[in-house]
C-alpha positions as CSV (number, residue, x, y, z in Angstrom):
1,M,-15.0,-26.0,8.3
2,I,-13.3,-25.9,11.7
3,E,-15.3,-27.2,14.7
4,E,-13.7,-25.2,17.6
5,R,-15.6,-22.1,18.6
6,F,-12.3,-20.1,18.8
7,F,-9.2,-20.9,16.9
8,Y,-5.9,-19.4,15.8
9,K,-4.2,-20.8,12.7
10,T,-1.1,-19.3,11.3
11,Y,1.2,-20.3,8.4
12,T,4.7,-18.8,8.6
13,H,6.9,-18.5,5.6
14,S,10.6,-17.7,4.8
15,S,10.4,-15.8,1.6
16,S,12.9,-16.5,-1.2
17,E,15.4,-13.8,-2.3
18,I,13.6,-13.7,-5.7
19,A,10.3,-12.9,-3.9
20,K,11.9,-10.2,-1.8
21,K,13.4,-8.6,-4.9
22,L,10.4,-8.7,-7.3
23,W,7.1,-8.9,-5.4
24,F,5.2,-8.4,-2.3
25,F,6.5,-11.1,-0.1
26,V,4.7,-12.9,2.8
27,H,6.0,-13.4,6.3
28,S,2.8,-15.2,7.5
29,V,-0.9,-15.6,6.9
30,G,-3.6,-16.5,9.4
31,W,-7.2,-17.2,10.0
32,F,-8.5,-16.3,13.5
33,V,-11.8,-16.7,15.2
34,C,-11.0,-14.6,18.2
35,E,-11.8,-15.0,21.9
36,P,-13.5,-12.1,23.6
37,T,-10.1,-11.4,25.3
38,Y,-8.1,-11.1,22.1
39,D,-5.9,-8.0,22.3
40,V,-2.7,-7.2,20.6
41,Q,-0.6,-4.1,21.5
42,R,2.9,-3.3,20.2
43,D,5.3,-0.5,20.1
44,R,6.6,-1.9,16.8
45,L,7.1,-5.1,14.8
46,F,8.2,-4.9,11.2
47,D,6.7,-4.5,7.7
48,F,2.9,-4.3,7.1
49,Q,-0.3,-6.2,7.8
50,L,-3.7,-6.4,6.2
51,K,-6.6,-7.8,8.3
52,Y,-10.0,-8.5,6.8
53,V,-13.0,-8.8,9.2
54,V,-15.3,-11.7,8.2
55,S,-17.7,-11.3,11.1
56,G,-17.9,-9.8,14.6
57,K,-16.4,-6.5,15.8
58,G,-13.3,-5.0,17.1
59,K,-11.3,-1.7,17.6
60,I,-8.1,-0.3,16.3
61,E,-6.0,2.2,18.3
62,W,-3.8,4.2,15.9
63,H,-2.1,7.6,16.3
64,G,-4.1,8.4,19.3
65,R,-7.5,7.7,17.8
66,T,-9.8,4.7,18.1
67,F,-11.5,3.1,15.0
68,N,-14.4,0.6,15.0
69,V,-14.2,-2.3,12.6
70,G,-16.9,-4.8,11.6
71,P,-17.8,-7.2,8.8
72,G,-16.5,-6.2,5.4
73,D,-13.7,-3.9,6.8
74,I,-10.0,-4.2,6.1
75,F,-7.5,-2.6,8.4
76,F,-4.0,-1.8,7.0
77,L,-1.2,-1.2,9.5
78,D,2.4,-0.1,9.3
79,L,3.7,-2.4,12.0
80,N,6.8,-0.3,12.5
81,Q,4.5,2.2,14.3
82,P,2.8,1.8,17.7
83,H,-0.6,0.1,17.3
84,R,-3.2,-1.9,19.1
85,Y,-6.2,-3.9,17.9
86,Y,-8.6,-6.0,20.0
87,A,-11.9,-7.9,19.7
88,D,-15.3,-6.7,21.0
89,P,-15.8,-8.9,24.1
90,N,-19.5,-9.2,23.3
91,D,-19.0,-10.0,19.6
92,P,-15.4,-10.9,18.9
93,F,-14.3,-10.7,15.3
94,E,-13.2,-13.4,12.9
95,V,-10.3,-12.3,10.7
96,F,-8.1,-13.4,7.8
97,W,-4.8,-11.6,7.7
98,V,-1.5,-11.4,5.9
99,H,1.8,-10.0,7.3
100,F,4.0,-8.9,4.3
101,G,6.6,-6.6,2.9
102,G,7.9,-5.3,-0.4
103,S,9.6,-2.4,-2.0
104,Q,6.3,-0.7,-2.9
105,V,4.2,-1.4,0.1
106,E,5.1,1.9,1.8
107,D,4.0,3.8,-1.3
108,Y,0.6,1.9,-1.3
109,F,0.2,2.7,2.4
110,H,0.8,6.4,1.9
111,L,-1.4,6.4,-1.2
112,L,-4.2,5.0,0.9
113,D,-3.5,7.6,3.6
114,G,-2.9,4.9,6.1
115,N,-1.4,7.1,8.8
116,N,-4.7,9.0,9.1
117,T,-7.3,6.3,8.3
118,P,-6.2,2.6,8.6
119,V,-9.7,1.2,8.1
120,Y,-11.4,0.6,4.7
121,Q,-14.8,-0.7,3.8
122,V,-14.7,-3.0,0.8
123,H,-17.3,-2.9,-1.9
124,N,-17.5,-6.6,-2.5
125,P,-17.1,-8.6,0.8
126,E,-17.6,-12.0,-0.9
127,E,-14.7,-11.4,-3.4
128,T,-12.5,-9.9,-0.7
129,Q,-13.0,-12.8,1.7
130,E,-12.2,-15.2,-1.1
131,L,-9.0,-13.4,-1.9
132,F,-7.8,-13.6,1.7
133,Y,-8.8,-17.3,1.9
134,Q,-6.8,-17.9,-1.3
135,L,-3.8,-16.4,0.4
136,F,-4.3,-18.6,3.5
137,E,-4.6,-21.8,1.3
138,M,-1.6,-20.9,-0.8
139,F,0.7,-21.1,2.3
140,N,-1.1,-24.3,3.5
141,L,-0.6,-26.1,0.2
142,R,2.7,-24.5,-0.9
143,Q,2.2,-25.3,-4.6
144,V,4.6,-24.3,-7.3
145,G,4.6,-20.5,-7.9
146,H,2.7,-19.7,-4.7
147,E,5.0,-16.7,-3.9
148,A,4.3,-15.0,-7.2
149,K,0.6,-15.8,-7.0
150,A,0.4,-14.5,-3.4
151,S,1.9,-11.2,-4.6
152,A,-0.7,-10.9,-7.3
153,V,-3.5,-11.5,-4.8
154,I,-2.1,-8.8,-2.4
155,T,-1.9,-6.4,-5.4
156,H,-5.5,-7.2,-6.2
157,I,-6.6,-6.5,-2.7
158,L,-4.7,-3.2,-2.5
159,T,-5.9,-2.1,-5.9
160,N,-9.5,-2.6,-4.9
161,M,-8.9,-0.5,-1.8
162,I,-7.4,2.3,-3.8
163,V,-10.3,2.4,-6.2
164,M,-12.7,2.5,-3.3
165,R,-10.8,5.4,-1.8
166,M,-10.8,7.3,-5.1
167,K,-14.5,6.8,-5.3
168,G,-14.9,8.5,-2.0
169,G,-15.8,5.4,0.0
170,S,-18.8,4.3,-2.1
171,S,-19.9,0.8,-1.1
172,Q,-21.6,0.1,-4.4
173,P,-19.9,-2.5,-6.5
174,S,-18.6,-1.4,-9.9
175,L,-17.5,-3.3,-12.9
176,E,-14.9,-0.8,-14.1
177,T,-12.6,1.8,-12.6
178,P,-14.3,5.2,-12.8
179,A,-12.6,7.8,-14.9
180,Y,-11.5,11.0,-13.3
181,P,-14.0,13.9,-13.5
182,D,-13.4,16.3,-16.3
183,S,-12.3,19.0,-13.9
184,I,-9.6,16.8,-12.4
185,Q,-8.4,15.6,-15.9
186,Q,-8.2,19.3,-16.9
187,V,-6.0,20.1,-13.9
188,I,-3.8,17.1,-14.4
189,Y,-3.3,18.1,-18.1
190,Y,-2.4,21.6,-16.9
191,M,0.1,20.4,-14.4
192,E,1.8,17.9,-16.7
193,N,2.2,20.6,-19.4
194,H,3.5,23.3,-17.0
195,F,5.5,21.2,-14.6
196,I,8.8,23.1,-15.4
197,E,7.2,26.2,-14.0
198,P,7.1,27.1,-10.3
199,L,3.4,26.1,-9.9
200,K,1.5,27.1,-6.8
201,L,-1.6,25.5,-5.4
202,E,-3.7,28.7,-5.8
203,E,-2.7,28.9,-9.5
204,I,-3.6,25.3,-10.1
205,A,-7.0,25.6,-8.3
206,N,-7.8,28.6,-10.3
207,E,-7.8,26.5,-13.5
208,I,-11.2,25.0,-12.4
209,M,-12.4,28.1,-10.4
210,L,-12.3,26.5,-7.0
211,S,-10.8,27.6,-3.7
212,P,-7.4,25.9,-2.9
213,Y,-9.1,24.2,0.1
214,H,-12.0,22.6,-1.8
215,F,-9.8,21.8,-4.8
216,S,-7.2,20.1,-2.5
217,R,-9.9,17.9,-0.9
218,L,-11.5,17.0,-4.3
219,F,-8.1,16.2,-5.9
220,K,-7.0,14.0,-3.0
221,R,-10.4,12.2,-2.8
222,T,-10.3,11.5,-6.6
223,T,-6.7,10.6,-7.2
224,G,-5.4,9.5,-3.8
225,Y,-2.6,12.1,-4.0
226,S,-2.3,15.5,-2.6
227,V,-1.9,18.1,-5.4
228,M,1.8,18.8,-4.7
229,E,2.5,15.1,-4.2
230,Y,1.1,14.4,-7.7
231,L,3.2,17.2,-9.2
232,Q,6.4,16.1,-7.4
233,K,6.0,12.5,-8.5
234,F,5.4,13.6,-12.1
235,R,8.5,15.8,-12.0
236,I,10.5,12.9,-10.5
237,K,9.2,10.6,-13.3
238,Q,10.5,13.1,-15.9
239,A,13.8,13.3,-14.1
240,K,14.2,9.5,-14.1
241,Y,13.8,9.5,-17.9
242,L,16.4,12.2,-18.4
243,L,18.8,10.5,-16.0
244,T,18.8,7.3,-18.1
245,K,18.3,8.8,-21.6
246,T,20.5,11.9,-21.7
247,E,23.9,13.0,-20.6
248,N,22.6,16.1,-18.9
249,S,24.1,16.9,-15.5
250,I,22.0,16.4,-12.4
251,S,21.8,20.2,-11.9
252,E,20.5,20.6,-15.5
253,I,18.0,17.8,-15.0
254,A,16.8,19.4,-11.8
255,E,16.2,22.7,-13.6
256,K,14.5,21.0,-16.6
257,T,12.0,19.2,-14.3
258,G,10.9,22.2,-12.3
259,F,13.3,22.1,-9.3
260,S,15.1,25.4,-8.7
261,D,17.1,23.9,-5.9
262,Q,19.3,21.0,-6.8
263,S,19.7,20.0,-3.1
264,Y,15.9,19.8,-2.6
265,F,15.7,17.8,-5.9
266,G,18.2,15.3,-4.6
267,K,16.4,14.9,-1.2
268,L,13.0,14.4,-2.8
269,F,14.4,12.0,-5.4
270,K,15.9,9.8,-2.7
271,R,12.7,9.9,-0.6
272,F,10.7,8.6,-3.5
273,E,13.2,6.3,-5.2
274,K,15.4,5.2,-2.2
275,Q,18.4,6.2,-4.3
276,T,20.2,9.5,-5.1
277,P,19.9,10.7,-8.7
278,K,23.5,9.6,-9.3
279,E,22.9,6.2,-7.9
280,Y,19.7,5.8,-10.0
281,R,21.6,6.8,-13.2
282,L,24.4,4.3,-12.5
283,A,21.9,1.5,-11.7
284,H,19.5,2.0,-14.6
285,K,21.6,3.4,-17.5
286,A,23.2,0.1,-18.4
287,I,21.4,-2.7,-16.6
288,T,22.9,-6.2,-17.0
289,Y,20.9,-9.2,-15.8
290,H,22.6,-11.6,-13.5
291,P,20.6,-14.7,-12.6
292,E,20.0,-14.8,-8.9
293,H,20.9,-17.9,-6.9
294,I,17.7,-19.5,-5.8
295,P,18.2,-20.9,-2.3
296,A,17.6,-24.5,-1.6
297,K,14.2,-25.4,-0.2
298,T,14.1,-25.0,3.5
299,D,11.6,-26.1,6.1
300,S,9.3,-23.1,5.6
301,N,6.1,-25.1,6.1
302,A,6.0,-24.1,9.8
303,F,2.4,-24.2,11.0
304,A,1.6,-22.4,14.3
305,Q,-1.5,-22.2,16.4
306,S,-0.4,-19.2,18.4
307,K,-2.0,-15.8,18.6
308,D,0.9,-14.1,20.5
309,L,2.5,-12.3,17.5
310,Y,-0.6,-11.7,15.3
């Protein structure tokens, strides 16, 4: 499709306020066939990046470790943290990539355990490459609704990655998301019916007669969450319901959702929801819709052929 042996094509984008509020929003997308000397190293940038390796090889340096990448791999980076990635000089990689943000992207990153393992092998390379190519073309053509469509494509990519992680890294394609094993479903049922109690890992693991260590590994591999993270998120979910549907005080809600310490409840709630319980209650109890001003169209069709930032 493009004759040059090496090329760097980037479409940059200034996201609308609606996109920033509702969806994953794109800063830029690119398609690079890299030179042997391609090497990017930063202390930090901003937001997140997904890169899909079409062909060739490269390496990622992340948290003091080096990861190899090759065809069919995605690497997912929090660009706020120090990182480096570079092409194999003997077989430089070709990549599609998207630099993006969104209110939920950090949650996806942690669900995928990105701080420990930034590289993911996809189960269907043809589909994945097509999804990244769609993103690239959306910001080339700029058709009506491209921001909403781009968010849907990014969600599709991330969902596929999550399913693969839950399946333990299997590279075999599947037509449906696998159900949790009976043992994990049993534990989830137990936690969700005893969440008010001061549950401990040993007690939960005992429900399926496993050691805490082996149970923790199985639960994380299957669900994408640590055991305590799942329990905490479930408790916060119940607290959100009580904050908007009852007049209970925040201390009462903390107690009713398994938190013996109101201060810890408040800190955890803010960590997950980016608001204090009081702020969440005020914002969600009586929501009134105010149409947002949609900014006038700006010259966001900037096209760059630079590799410096990406």
